[in-house]
NUFITOR-891991 format. One record per residue: residue number from 1; x, y, z of N, C-alpha, C, CB in turn. Coordinates in pm, 1 decimal. Glycine has a CB too. Example, Ala and Ser with C-alpha at 12.3 -4.5 7.8 and 13.67 -1.06 7.14 Angstrom:
2
<lotor num="1" n_px="1319.0" n_py="-569.0" n_pz="780.0" ca_px="1230.0" ca_py="-450.0" ca_pz="780.0" c_px="1320.0" c_py="-330.0" c_pz="780.0" cb_px="1130.8" cb_py="-447.3" cb_pz="904.6"/>
<lotor num="2" n_px="1285.0" n_py="-225.0" n_pz="708.0" ca_px="1367.0" ca_py="-106.0" ca_pz="714.0" c_px="1290.0" c_py="3.0" c_pz="787.0" cb_px="1408.4" cb_py="-59.8" cb_pz="572.5"/>
***
This chain:
76
<lotor num="1" n_px="5802.0" n_py="16347.7" n_pz="16257.5" ca_px="5769.1" ca_py="16233.1" ca_pz="16193.6" c_px="5912.9" c_py="16173.9" c_pz="16144.5" cb_px="5661.9" cb_py="16263.1" cb_pz="16076.4"/>
<lotor num="2" n_px="5948.8" n_py="16256.0" n_pz="15990.1" ca_px="6071.2" ca_py="16189.4" ca_pz="15942.5" c_px="6196.7" c_py="16241.9" c_pz="15988.3" cb_px="6076.1" cb_py="16190.6" cb_pz="15804.5"/>
<lotor num="3" n_px="6213.1" n_py="16320.6" n_pz="16096.9" ca_px="6335.6" ca_py="16333.0" ca_pz="16142.8" c_px="6413.2" c_py="16202.8" c_pz="16176.1" cb_px="6325.9" cb_py="16413.5" cb_pz="16249.5"/>
<lotor num="4" n_px="6255.1" n_py="16107.0" n_pz="16286.1" ca_px="6306.7" ca_py="16043.5" ca_pz="16347.4" c_px="6361.0" c_py="15893.1" c_pz="16280.3" cb_px="6228.2" cb_py="16049.1" cb_pz="16443.8"/>
<lotor num="5" n_px="6299.5" n_py="15923.4" n_pz="16139.2" ca_px="6279.5" ca_py="15831.1" ca_pz="16033.9" c_px="6421.2" c_py="15793.8" c_pz="15998.4" cb_px="6195.4" cb_py="15889.9" cb_pz="15912.7"/>
<lotor num="6" n_px="6457.5" n_py="15892.8" n_pz="16053.4" ca_px="6645.2" ca_py="15916.9" ca_pz="15932.4" c_px="6740.5" c_py="15917.4" c_pz="16031.0" cb_px="6686.0" cb_py="16105.3" cb_pz="15823.2"/>
<lotor num="7" n_px="6672.5" n_py="15977.6" n_pz="16172.1" ca_px="6784.6" ca_py="15911.4" ca_pz="16328.2" c_px="6791.1" c_py="15741.9" c_pz="16271.1" cb_px="6668.5" cb_py="15922.4" cb_pz="16556.0"/>
<lotor num="8" n_px="6720.3" n_py="15633.3" n_pz="16269.9" ca_px="6687.0" ca_py="15527.2" ca_pz="16295.2" c_px="6733.6" c_py="15453.6" c_pz="16174.4" cb_px="6557.3" cb_py="15523.4" cb_pz="16331.7"/>
<lotor num="9" n_px="6756.2" n_py="15537.0" n_pz="16024.3" ca_px="6796.2" ca_py="15485.5" ca_pz="15951.1" c_px="6984.8" c_py="15465.1" c_pz="15896.3" cb_px="6709.2" cb_py="15534.9" cb_pz="15887.3"/>
<lotor num="10" n_px="6991.0" n_py="15564.0" n_pz="15991.7" ca_px="7196.1" ca_py="15623.9" ca_pz="16048.9" c_px="7185.6" c_py="15540.0" c_pz="16098.1" cb_px="7273.2" cb_py="15765.6" cb_pz="16151.4"/>
<lotor num="11" n_px="7129.3" n_py="15461.8" n_pz="16212.4" ca_px="7229.2" ca_py="15426.3" ca_pz="16317.8" c_px="7169.7" c_py="15290.4" c_pz="16267.8" cb_px="7224.3" cb_py="15487.1" cb_pz="16496.3"/>
<lotor num="12" n_px="7094.2" n_py="15264.8" n_pz="16155.1" ca_px="7044.4" ca_py="15126.3" ca_pz="16176.1" c_px="7170.7" c_py="15132.0" c_pz="16004.9" cb_px="6810.2" cb_py="15078.7" cb_pz="16180.4"/>
<lotor num="13" n_px="7208.4" n_py="15223.0" n_pz="15988.8" ca_px="7364.0" ca_py="15134.4" ca_pz="15814.7" c_px="7459.5" c_py="15166.6" c_pz="15888.9" cb_px="7406.3" cb_py="15230.9" cb_pz="15597.3"/>
<lotor num="14" n_px="7506.0" n_py="15284.9" n_pz="16068.7" ca_px="7615.7" ca_py="15259.1" ca_pz="16092.5" c_px="7625.0" c_py="15043.4" c_pz="16175.6" cb_px="7655.5" cb_py="15412.8" cb_pz="16197.6"/>
<lotor num="15" n_px="7508.6" n_py="15063.6" n_pz="16240.6" ca_px="7537.0" ca_py="14875.2" ca_pz="16319.1" c_px="7529.1" c_py="14861.2" c_pz="16177.1" cb_px="7395.2" cb_py="14755.8" cb_pz="16451.5"/>
<lotor num="16" n_px="7533.7" n_py="14856.5" n_pz="16116.9" ca_px="7542.1" ca_py="14679.0" ca_pz="15926.8" c_px="7636.2" c_py="14732.4" c_pz="15952.8" cb_px="7463.7" cb_py="14654.7" cb_pz="15704.8"/>
<lotor num="17" n_px="7774.6" n_py="14840.8" n_pz="15970.9" ca_px="7927.4" ca_py="14874.2" ca_pz="15946.9" c_px="7906.4" c_py="14792.1" c_pz="15977.1" cb_px="8031.2" cb_py="14961.4" cb_pz="15985.9"/>
<lotor num="18" n_px="7950.3" n_py="14794.3" n_pz="16136.0" ca_px="7987.1" ca_py="14760.4" ca_pz="16235.7" c_px="7975.6" c_py="14640.0" c_pz="16191.4" cb_px="7935.5" cb_py="14803.5" cb_pz="16344.5"/>
<lotor num="19" n_px="7870.7" n_py="14547.1" n_pz="16199.7" ca_px="7863.7" ca_py="14460.7" ca_pz="16165.2" c_px="7888.3" c_py="14380.8" c_pz="16120.9" cb_px="7840.1" cb_py="14461.7" cb_pz="16153.9"/>
<lotor num="20" n_px="7917.5" n_py="14470.0" n_pz="16010.4" ca_px="8014.7" ca_py="14383.7" ca_pz="15846.3" c_px="8138.5" c_py="14351.8" c_pz="15932.2" cb_px="8076.7" cb_py="14519.0" cb_pz="15662.6"/>
<lotor num="21" n_px="8203.9" n_py="14473.7" n_pz="15909.0" ca_px="8301.0" ca_py="14459.9" ca_pz="15987.5" c_px="8378.7" c_py="14419.2" c_pz="16065.2" cb_px="8301.7" cb_py="14482.4" cb_pz="16006.8"/>
<lotor num="22" n_px="8301.9" n_py="14350.2" n_pz="16189.2" ca_px="8346.5" ca_py="14244.9" ca_pz="16320.6" c_px="8349.7" c_py="14120.4" c_pz="16261.4" cb_px="8238.6" cb_py="14234.5" cb_pz="16457.5"/>
<lotor num="23" n_px="8238.8" n_py="14014.9" n_pz="16100.6" ca_px="8176.8" ca_py="13970.8" ca_pz="16091.5" c_px="8328.5" c_py="13896.5" c_pz="15962.5" cb_px="8030.4" cb_py="14040.5" cb_pz="16090.3"/>
<lotor num="24" n_px="8353.6" n_py="14014.3" n_pz="15861.1" ca_px="8440.9" ca_py="13994.3" ca_pz="15786.1" c_px="8662.3" c_py="13990.1" c_pz="15861.1" cb_px="8381.4" cb_py="14120.1" cb_pz="15679.3"/>
<lotor num="25" n_px="8616.4" n_py="13999.5" n_pz="15991.7" ca_px="8726.8" ca_py="14017.6" ca_pz="16088.4" c_px="8734.1" c_py="13807.4" c_pz="16132.9" cb_px="8662.6" cb_py="14166.0" cb_pz="16255.2"/>
<lotor num="26" n_px="8566.2" n_py="13797.3" n_pz="16220.6" ca_px="8599.2" ca_py="13730.8" ca_pz="16234.6" c_px="8634.9" c_py="13585.0" c_pz="16113.7" cb_px="8539.9" cb_py="13745.7" cb_pz="16322.2"/>
<lotor num="27" n_px="8598.5" n_py="13583.5" n_pz="16024.1" ca_px="8600.6" ca_py="13543.3" ca_pz="15873.7" c_px="8719.1" c_py="13517.2" c_pz="15879.0" cb_px="8561.9" cb_py="13638.5" cb_pz="15758.0"/>
<lotor num="28" n_px="8797.8" n_py="13569.1" n_pz="15939.8" ca_px="8946.2" ca_py="13597.6" ca_pz="15820.4" c_px="9021.2" c_py="13553.9" c_pz="15941.0" cb_px="9000.3" cb_py="13793.8" cb_pz="15737.6"/>
<lotor num="29" n_px="8949.5" n_py="13524.7" n_pz="16042.0" ca_px="9067.6" ca_py="13524.0" ca_pz="16199.3" c_px="9033.2" c_py="13378.8" c_pz="16162.7" cb_px="9020.0" cb_py="13608.3" cb_pz="16408.6"/>
<lotor num="30" n_px="8895.7" n_py="13275.1" n_pz="16213.2" ca_px="8781.0" ca_py="13133.4" ca_pz="16197.9" c_px="8842.9" c_py="13123.4" c_pz="16089.2" cb_px="8593.6" cb_py="13136.6" cb_pz="16190.2"/>
<lotor num="31" n_px="8910.9" n_py="13132.4" n_pz="15916.6" ca_px="8908.1" ca_py="13070.2" ca_pz="15848.6" c_px="9048.4" c_py="13043.8" c_pz="15710.1" cb_px="8791.0" cb_py="13107.0" cb_pz="15833.7"/>
<lotor num="32" n_px="9090.8" n_py="13178.9" n_pz="15741.1" ca_px="9149.0" ca_py="13181.7" ca_pz="15684.6" c_px="9330.4" c_py="13160.2" c_pz="15789.5" cb_px="9089.3" cb_py="13290.3" cb_pz="15606.1"/>
<lotor num="33" n_px="9349.9" n_py="13047.6" n_pz="15778.7" ca_px="9494.1" ca_py="13034.4" ca_pz="15837.8" c_px="9667.8" c_py="13127.8" c_pz="15886.1" cb_px="9518.0" cb_py="12957.1" cb_pz="15753.5"/>
<lotor num="34" n_px="9737.0" n_py="13122.9" n_pz="15920.3" ca_px="9838.9" ca_py="13159.0" ca_pz="15876.0" c_px="9954.0" c_py="12994.1" c_pz="15837.1" cb_px="9885.3" cb_py="13275.1" cb_pz="15994.0"/>
<lotor num="35" n_px="9982.3" n_py="13117.1" n_pz="15721.7" ca_px="10103.6" ca_py="13011.6" ca_pz="15647.9" c_px="10159.9" c_py="12892.6" c_pz="15693.6" cb_px="10221.4" cb_py="13072.6" cb_pz="15630.8"/>
<lotor num="36" n_px="10181.5" n_py="12791.2" n_pz="15635.3" ca_px="10278.5" ca_py="12728.1" ca_pz="15733.5" c_px="10451.7" c_py="12756.8" c_pz="15732.5" cb_px="10256.0" cb_py="12577.0" cb_pz="15710.1"/>
<lotor num="37" n_px="10511.6" n_py="12756.1" n_pz="15780.7" ca_px="10718.5" ca_py="12780.7" ca_pz="15811.0" c_px="10687.9" c_py="12741.1" c_pz="15730.3" cb_px="10857.2" cb_py="12724.3" cb_pz="15915.2"/>
<lotor num="38" n_px="10792.3" n_py="12861.0" n_pz="15634.0" ca_px="10902.5" ca_py="12832.0" ca_pz="15552.2" c_px="11041.8" c_py="12705.3" c_pz="15583.5" cb_px="10955.6" cb_py="12970.6" cb_pz="15546.6"/>
<lotor num="39" n_px="11039.4" n_py="12562.9" n_pz="15506.9" ca_px="11239.8" ca_py="12564.6" ca_pz="15559.2" c_px="11313.2" c_py="12546.1" c_pz="15461.4" cb_px="11309.3" cb_py="12439.2" cb_pz="15664.1"/>
<lotor num="40" n_px="11368.3" n_py="12671.1" n_pz="15535.0" ca_px="11461.2" ca_py="12751.4" ca_pz="15397.2" c_px="11615.4" c_py="12653.0" c_pz="15439.2" cb_px="11489.9" cb_py="12996.8" cb_pz="15421.7"/>
<lotor num="41" n_px="11672.9" n_py="12578.4" n_pz="15318.8" ca_px="11717.3" ca_py="12501.8" ca_pz="15370.0" c_px="11857.9" c_py="12581.9" c_pz="15245.7" cb_px="11635.0" cb_py="12340.8" cb_pz="15382.9"/>
<lotor num="42" n_px="11988.1" n_py="12611.7" n_pz="15311.3" ca_px="12085.2" ca_py="12696.8" ca_pz="15207.1" c_px="12219.0" c_py="12606.5" c_pz="15168.5" cb_px="12141.9" cb_py="12853.5" cb_pz="15286.1"/>
<lotor num="43" n_px="12139.9" n_py="12475.4" n_pz="15237.0" ca_px="12304.1" ca_py="12369.4" ca_pz="15165.2" c_px="12405.8" c_py="12464.9" c_pz="15249.1" cb_px="12354.3" cb_py="12380.5" cb_pz="14924.7"/>
<lotor num="44" n_px="12545.9" n_py="12458.8" n_pz="15203.5" ca_px="12662.1" ca_py="12505.5" ca_pz="15216.1" c_px="12719.0" c_py="12588.9" c_pz="15179.1" cb_px="12713.6" cb_py="12457.7" cb_pz="15202.2"/>
<lotor num="45" n_px="12613.3" n_py="12675.2" n_pz="15116.2" ca_px="12652.8" ca_py="12775.9" ca_pz="15080.4" c_px="12599.5" c_py="12920.9" c_pz="15180.3" cb_px="12615.2" cb_py="12766.7" cb_pz="14941.5"/>
<lotor num="46" n_px="12727.0" n_py="12981.2" n_pz="15263.8" ca_px="12761.6" ca_py="13028.2" ca_pz="15309.5" c_px="12642.2" c_py="13191.5" c_pz="15296.1" cb_px="12892.9" cb_py="12995.8" cb_pz="15277.1"/>
<lotor num="47" n_px="12555.4" n_py="13188.6" n_pz="15380.7" ca_px="12415.5" ca_py="13300.4" ca_pz="15380.7" c_px="12508.0" c_py="13447.2" c_pz="15378.9" cb_px="12287.2" cb_py="13285.8" cb_pz="15561.5"/>
<lotor num="48" n_px="12557.7" n_py="13476.8" n_pz="15335.3" ca_px="12584.7" ca_py="13587.7" ca_pz="15312.0" c_px="12529.0" c_py="13708.9" c_pz="15312.9" cb_px="12613.2" cb_py="13577.8" cb_pz="15243.3"/>
<lotor num="49" n_px="12473.5" n_py="13857.1" n_pz="15312.5" ca_px="12424.4" ca_py="13969.2" ca_pz="15211.9" c_px="12528.4" c_py="14071.1" c_pz="15162.8" cb_px="12312.8" cb_py="14052.7" cb_pz="15278.5"/>
<lotor num="50" n_px="12482.8" n_py="14067.2" n_pz="15060.3" ca_px="12595.6" ca_py="14157.3" ca_pz="14888.0" c_px="12711.4" c_py="14036.0" c_pz="14866.2" cb_px="12730.2" cb_py="14376.0" cb_pz="14942.4"/>
<lotor num="51" n_px="12671.1" n_py="13840.3" n_pz="14872.8" ca_px="12827.8" ca_py="13837.1" ca_pz="14872.9" c_px="12790.6" c_py="13759.5" c_pz="14806.2" cb_px="12935.7" cb_py="13816.3" cb_pz="14980.5"/>
<lotor num="52" n_px="12737.8" n_py="13826.8" n_pz="14654.3" ca_px="12657.0" ca_py="13714.6" ca_pz="14547.1" c_px="12735.6" c_py="13659.9" c_pz="14470.1" cb_px="12552.4" cb_py="13765.9" cb_pz="14450.7"/>
<lotor num="53" n_px="12791.2" n_py="13572.8" n_pz="14379.4" ca_px="12846.3" ca_py="13500.9" ca_pz="14292.3" c_px="12850.5" c_py="13605.4" c_pz="14206.4" cb_px="12786.2" cb_py="13378.1" cb_pz="14253.9"/>
<lotor num="54" n_px="12733.8" n_py="13638.7" n_pz="14138.2" ca_px="12755.7" ca_py="13674.0" ca_pz="14044.6" c_px="12647.1" c_py="13846.5" c_pz="14075.3" cb_px="12726.6" cb_py="13545.5" cb_pz="13930.4"/>
<lotor num="55" n_px="12758.8" n_py="13912.7" n_pz="14107.7" ca_px="12690.8" ca_py="14010.4" ca_pz="14154.8" c_px="12782.8" c_py="14116.3" c_pz="14036.7" cb_px="12698.8" cb_py="14030.2" cb_pz="14339.7"/>
<lotor num="56" n_px="12744.6" n_py="14198.1" n_pz="14035.0" ca_px="12781.4" ca_py="14278.5" ca_pz="13867.5" c_px="12877.5" c_py="14357.4" c_pz="13887.1" cb_px="12664.0" cb_py="14379.6" cb_pz="13789.9"/>
<lotor num="57" n_px="12940.3" n_py="14450.3" n_pz="13951.8" ca_px="13030.9" ca_py="14533.8" ca_pz="14025.4" c_px="13091.9" c_py="14579.6" c_pz="14091.6" cb_px="13036.9" cb_py="14565.2" cb_pz="14037.0"/>
<lotor num="58" n_px="13232.9" n_py="14500.4" n_pz="14040.0" ca_px="13334.6" ca_py="14443.2" ca_pz="14143.5" c_px="13339.9" c_py="14624.3" c_pz="14206.9" cb_px="13519.8" cb_py="14347.2" cb_pz="14058.8"/>
<lotor num="59" n_px="13444.1" n_py="14557.6" n_pz="14306.5" ca_px="13543.3" ca_py="14746.9" ca_pz="14362.9" c_px="13653.3" c_py="14669.1" c_pz="14466.3" cb_px="13400.5" cb_py="14920.2" cb_pz="14505.3"/>
<lotor num="60" n_px="13679.7" n_py="14833.3" n_pz="14569.2" ca_px="13737.8" ca_py="14761.8" ca_pz="14629.4" c_px="13767.9" c_py="14792.9" c_pz="14752.6" cb_px="13816.7" cb_py="14735.5" cb_pz="14573.9"/>
<lotor num="61" n_px="13683.2" n_py="14653.5" n_pz="14881.9" ca_px="13694.3" ca_py="14648.8" ca_pz="15007.6" c_px="13706.5" c_py="14768.1" c_pz="15071.5" cb_px="13783.1" cb_py="14576.7" cb_pz="15036.4"/>
<lotor num="62" n_px="13859.7" n_py="14874.9" n_pz="15073.6" ca_px="13982.5" ca_py="14984.6" ca_pz="15125.7" c_px="13869.3" c_py="15033.1" c_pz="15107.8" cb_px="14139.6" cb_py="15042.3" cb_pz="15057.8"/>
<lotor num="63" n_px="13846.1" n_py="15092.1" n_pz="14934.6" ca_px="13827.6" ca_py="15245.7" ca_pz="14851.2" c_px="13682.6" c_py="15158.9" c_pz="14801.5" cb_px="13982.0" cb_py="15314.7" cb_pz="14691.5"/>
<lotor num="64" n_px="13558.3" n_py="15172.3" n_pz="14872.5" ca_px="13384.2" ca_py="15094.2" ca_pz="14807.0" c_px="13430.1" c_py="15302.3" c_pz="14744.7" cb_px="13152.8" cb_py="15018.0" cb_pz="14993.7"/>
<lotor num="65" n_px="13288.1" n_py="15245.1" n_pz="14683.5" ca_px="13276.5" ca_py="15383.8" ca_pz="14519.0" c_px="13178.7" c_py="15469.2" c_pz="14657.2" cb_px="13129.1" cb_py="15313.3" cb_pz="14277.5"/>
<lotor num="66" n_px="13197.0" n_py="15590.9" n_pz="14576.4" ca_px="13139.5" ca_py="15751.3" ca_pz="14642.6" c_px="13053.6" c_py="15748.6" c_pz="14669.7" cb_px="13127.0" cb_py="15868.0" cb_pz="14584.4"/>
<lotor num="67" n_px="12871.0" n_py="15792.3" n_pz="14660.3" ca_px="12748.3" ca_py="15766.3" ca_pz="14702.6" c_px="12772.0" c_py="15877.5" c_pz="14518.6" cb_px="12665.2" cb_py="15817.2" cb_pz="14902.0"/>
<lotor num="68" n_px="12726.0" n_py="15864.8" n_pz="14430.9" ca_px="12612.4" ca_py="15916.4" ca_pz="14313.2" c_px="12526.9" c_py="16031.5" c_pz="14389.0" cb_px="12492.3" cb_py="15774.7" cb_pz="14255.8"/>
<lotor num="69" n_px="12523.6" n_py="16085.8" n_pz="14298.6" ca_px="12390.7" ca_py="16198.3" ca_pz="14385.8" c_px="12351.8" c_py="16247.2" c_pz="14253.4" cb_px="12447.9" cb_py="16358.0" cb_pz="14519.2"/>
<lotor num="70" n_px="12182.8" n_py="16239.0" n_pz="14248.8" ca_px="12217.1" ca_py="16371.2" ca_pz="14077.8" c_px="12134.0" c_py="16487.1" c_pz="14089.3" cb_px="12157.1" cb_py="16303.1" cb_pz="13887.3"/>
<lotor num="71" n_px="12175.4" n_py="16551.4" n_pz="13982.0" ca_px="12145.6" ca_py="16720.6" ca_pz="14036.9" c_px="11977.3" c_py="16696.3" c_pz="14004.1" cb_px="12244.2" cb_py="16889.5" cb_pz="13915.6"/>
<lotor num="72" n_px="11834.7" n_py="16594.3" n_pz="13952.3" ca_px="11723.6" ca_py="16658.6" ca_pz="13993.8" c_px="11687.4" c_py="16624.4" c_pz="14154.2" cb_px="11611.7" cb_py="16618.4" cb_pz="13894.9"/>
<lotor num="73" n_px="11778.5" n_py="16534.3" n_pz="14237.3" ca_px="11801.0" ca_py="16490.2" ca_pz="14358.3" c_px="11761.1" c_py="16586.3" c_pz="14451.5" cb_px="11927.1" cb_py="16453.5" cb_pz="14374.3"/>
<lotor num="74" n_px="11843.8" n_py="16726.2" n_pz="14396.9" ca_px="11931.1" ca_py="16792.9" ca_pz="14504.7" c_px="11802.6" c_py="16939.6" c_pz="14496.9" cb_px="12145.2" cb_py="16828.0" cb_pz="14445.5"/>
<lotor num="75" n_px="11691.3" n_py="16933.8" n_pz="14597.3" ca_px="11598.0" ca_py="17008.1" ca_pz="14608.4" c_px="11728.3" c_py="17176.3" c_pz="14685.2" cb_px="11452.3" cb_py="16909.2" cb_pz="14721.1"/>
<lotor num="76" n_px="11649.7" n_py="17253.3" n_pz="14614.7" ca_px="11752.9" ca_py="17414.6" ca_pz="14662.6" c_px="11644.0" c_py="17501.3" c_pz="14762.9" cb_px="11800.3" cb_py="17550.0" cb_pz="14481.0"/>
***
């Protein structure tokens, strides 16, 4: 008799977990809407990656700097 009660309790726990997960995702799907799209306005400034006026390092475009590898990152 105890075995049957434990089996029912186990299935009720699984069912409660499934209901909670499905309910949580339904809540987030229904009540939490997508964020509004952003209106990016770059004005007259052209958007070119890595062409900031505030760049710290200047280098020759014809010969870019070499990659620096630290000794600690080399595996033996």
